[in-house]
N, C-alpha and C positions, 0 to 999 in steps of 0.2 A: 313333547309330553314325557313327563318323568315317568319314572317304575311305579311309582304308587299311583299316579293317574291311571296309568295302563293296567293297573291288576284292579283297579275299583271299576273301570269301563269292564273289563272281563268278566269280573264278578256279577256285573250288573247285568251282562251279556246270559250268562250262564243262568242266573236267576230267570230269566224272563224264558227262556230255553224250558226250563224246568217246569215252570207254571203252565207253559203252553203242555208239555208234555201229560202233567198229572190232569189238566184239563180235558186233554184228547184220549188219553188212556188210564183213566182212575183206577185201573185195576194193578197196574205198575207198583210193586212193593219197594220203594225207596224212601229214605229218609235222609234228607237233603241239610237242613238249617245247621247242624252241628258235625256233621262230616264231611261235607264237602270241602275238598284240599288238594291244593294245589302246591307243586314245589317246582320252581326253574333253577337253573344253575348253569354257570358256564363252563369252558372245558376245563381240562387237566394240562399241566404243564409237561408232563413226561408224555412223549409221545409213544404210540405203540400201533400195531398192524393187525390185521387177519393173516396168519403165516401159513394155514392150512386148515379146510373144511373137510368132511366128510358125512355120510348118511347111512343108515339101516332101514331098510322098509322088508318087513315079514316077507316073504314068499306068497303066502295065502292071499288071494284077490277075493273080495267079496264085490258083486254085481248088485246094481239098484234091483235088477232081474231077480236074483237070488233073495234080496230081503223080501220082495214081495208074495214069497212063498209062505212066511212066516207073520208077515205085518200086514196090515189093512193099508196099504199104499201103492203107489203105482211108479215105474219109472218118470214117466211124465211128472207127476206131483214132487218126485225128489227133484227132479232136474230143474224144475222151473223155480222152486224156491231156495234150493242151496245152490246149485250148478255141480253137484258132486254127481258123479257116475261110477266112480269104483273107490274103494277105500281097502286098505291092508289088515290082516289080522294076526295076531302074535299065536304062536303056538301055544297049548295049554301047557306045555312041560316048562316054557320061559318066561322070564321076568322083564322087568322095565331093565334093569340091572344089565340084562344079557345085550338088548338093543344097545346100550349104551358103550359096552366094550367093543360090539360090533363095529358101530359108527366112529368110536376112538381110534382105532387102527388105522384106515385110511386118513384121517385127518392130521393125525401124528406122521404117517409116512408121508403127507405132502409137505407138512413144515420141515420134515427132515430132523424132527425132535423124538428122542426115545422117551420112553417114560420115567426113566432114573432122572430125566432134566426137569420134570414138574415140578413148580414150585406150590401149584394147587390144581384141585380137581372140584370143580362146581357143577352139581346135577339140579337143574330146574325141570322139575316134573311134581305133580299132584298125584302121581300113581306108582310111589314108591315099592319096594319089594315090599314092606311090612311096615306098619307104623313104627315099630322100633326095632332094628337100628337103623344108621344112615345107610340110604342106598350109595351115596358119594364114597363113604366108606368101601363100601363093597366094590364098586366100580377101581376107586384107585387099590385094592388090594389084588384083584384080577388083573390089572393091566401092570402092578409090578411098580405103582410109583411110590416106593416106600417113603419119600422124605416130603411129599405133597401134603398143604393142609387140604383137607376135605371139608366141603360146606354143601348144603343142600338149601335150595330155594324154592318153597312149595307152597304158599298160601296165598300166592296171586294166579293160581291156576295158569291160564292159557299167557298170561304177561308176566309169568315167573322167569322165562326168558330176557325179557328187557330187563329186570332187576337182576337178573344174573349178571350181564354183561357191565352194568353200572358198577358193581362190587367189583367184576374182574378188573376194571378202569380203575378203580382206586386202589386195589391191591398193587395194581403195576407202577405206582408212584412210588411205591417202598423200594428203596435201593437194594433190598434182599431178594425180591420178586421181580424175575425176568419173565416168566413163560407161565400161562395159565390154561389150562384145558378147561372149555365149559362145553356141558352136555346137556341138551334139551330134547327129554323124552317122555312120551306118555302112551299108556296103555289104556284108553277110555274103555275099551271093548269089556274089562273086567269090571268098570262100576257101572254099566248102562243096562238099564231092564231090558233084557231082550223083547220084552213084549211091548216096549214105549216106541210106539209109531212115529213119534216127534225127536225124540233125542237118539233113537236106535238107527236113523239114516246118517246122521252127523257126521260120526266118530271114526277116526280111523288109528292105527296104530304105529309108529314112527319113533324114530333118534336121529337126532343131526348133531355134529360135533362141530367146535370150533375151537383152534389154537389162538391164541391172543400172545404175542411177543412184544417186548420193549423193541424200538427202532430209533436209527439215528436221521430218520426223516423228518425234519419241524414240519409241523403243521398238521401233523398226522395224527388221528385217534380220536377223542373225544370232543367235538367243539361246541355240545351243550345238551341238555336235558330238560324233560318235562314231564312230570309225574301228577297222576291226580289219583282220585278216589272217592266214592259216594256209597255209602253204605247200602245194600240191599242185599235181601235174601233170593234175588230171582235166579240164581244158580246156586246150588248148594248140595250138600250131601249131609243129611241130618244128624245121623245116628254116627257112633262110632268114637264120639269125642267125651270130654268130661261132663257137657250138660246132657247128652241122652246117650248114655254107655251102652255097650252092645247087649243085647238081650235076647232070649227066643223070639220075644213078641216084635223087637224092631227088626230082626232077620224076616220075621213071618210077614211085617206091613212092608217090607221092602224099602224102608229107610235109610240103606246104605248105597242105595243107587241114586245117582245121580240124577237132581231134579232142575228141571230149567224153564223157565219163563220167557218163551221166543218172543214176545213183545218186548219185554224189559230188554233184553237182549239189543234187539234191532235200536230201539231207540237211544238207547245208551250208546252202543258201537257208532251207528252214524252220527252221532251228536260230537261225541267224545274224541274220538281217533283223528277225524280232520283239525279239530281244535286243538287239541295234543301236538300234531307234526307243524300244524303253523307256528305255534308257541316257540318250538323248538328250533324252528328255522329262523324266524325272528332274533330269538335269542343268540344264536350262531352268526346272526349277519350276514343269512344266505337266502337270498328269494327263492321261494318254493319251486318257482320252474329253471333254477340255475341246479337243484338238488338232480343226480342222474340216475339213481335207484332208490326205491321206495319198496322195501322187505317188509310186507305187513303181515298180520297174524292173520293166516287163514283159515277163517271160520266159516265164512259161507262167500259165496262169488256175488251173490246181491250186495252184500256189506262192504266187498271189495270196492264193485263197481261205483255205490252210494259215495263211499269215501273218495275215490278218484272223480268223481264229478264234482263234489263239492270244494275240493283243491285245484280243479283244473289239470290235473296231471294227464299227460297221454298214457294209451293203455301200455305200451310198449315199456314205460318205466316201472311198472308195476309186474314183477314175475309173478306168476300163479301156479300153484300147484295142488290146490283144494279140488280140483275136477278128477284128478286121478288118485288122491290121496286122501280125502275128508277133510275134516278138522283133526288134526294131529297135535291138538294143544300147543304145550309152550314151544313142541319142535317145528312149527307150521314156519314162522317167518326165517328159521333157519334152513328149513328144505329149499325156500326159494332163494336164499342167500346162496347156499349150495350150488345150487342150479346155475346161477349168474357166474360163480367162481368158475365152476365146471367147464362152462363156456368160454374163459378166457375175458369176459365183458365187463370183470370189475377192474379197472384199470389205477396205476396210480395218480394220485390227484382228484377221484371221483369223491363227490360230497355224496352221502346215502344217509338215508333214515333207517331204523330197524323201530316198530312200532306196534303195541298190542294193546288187548284188553280183556280181562281174565274177570274171574266171580270175584264179587266182592262189592261193587265192582271196584276195579283196580287196572290202571292204564297208564300207559308212559311211552315216550318217545326220546330216541337218541340220536342226534344228528353227529356225524362221524365224517373223517375224511381218511382215504384208504392210501397207505403208504405206496 
């Protein structure tokens, strides 16, 4: 089958899935005809490696039982629908950049890299310290990485980390760039309506860090990628931008809180994540059953289970952190990566994927090989 025939076949399959979703769930707000978009790419010639990882988890733990005191919900309802039992909350006097700095230090130490050697600092977050200026710049300055390029990746929300790794991979193809610090962090507790019994139970605050460096190990690094998007307002923060600027009325109406259509998220995530992973694996020439680790967006345990089932992936290949951390946005898949690295289970030659989906909807998968 040619690439063109394969794309036409995939597009037909996606269209049929979309028709089915619309028929079964007419309330799902998606626009497909002009916005369904896929990009696939092969690997990059310059090899690179994960040299170190780190995480920061705020010390304050919020259990399901605690949430039942203020929300009309129960521990059984939360656990059965999300798999989440507890999540972390950032202290009121701290911000996303503080979590990033705290996660960066152990990652840099593990990599044996000082801040002065960093060529770039990339922060993936939809909950930056403030609308302007750059959170990556704040982090760079706090670390003392004064020669580093600072970049923020924000608008893919929970999928921003996947996009950030792809950007870092391409930066490392430049002979003048050898070391990149990538930070994925979100503080969703700051943008969640405390009275929302749906969104209020999902999210936790956390940061994760990854140091990516050039390596001499041939075949390591990015093998392939698959990115897709499908315009939807099913997950959004309506106010605070140029279309709906901040006013007393928007604040009073709660327009600055995250709004989430759970059905739209479920339908899109359980369809697009397995498709994207399968596409990236095919592009890399690696059968799905030969992929050693699946580091997936930790949105919801049921979504993870559905994705694993669709792919036929054994449970032990998919690290899960959502049960004790909640949905930590762009940090989620990197908390899973860190847990595997800390256990010494990510071995040289292992093939693994990073895959996530976020508001927009935007999703993506990277297929990589560890040095």
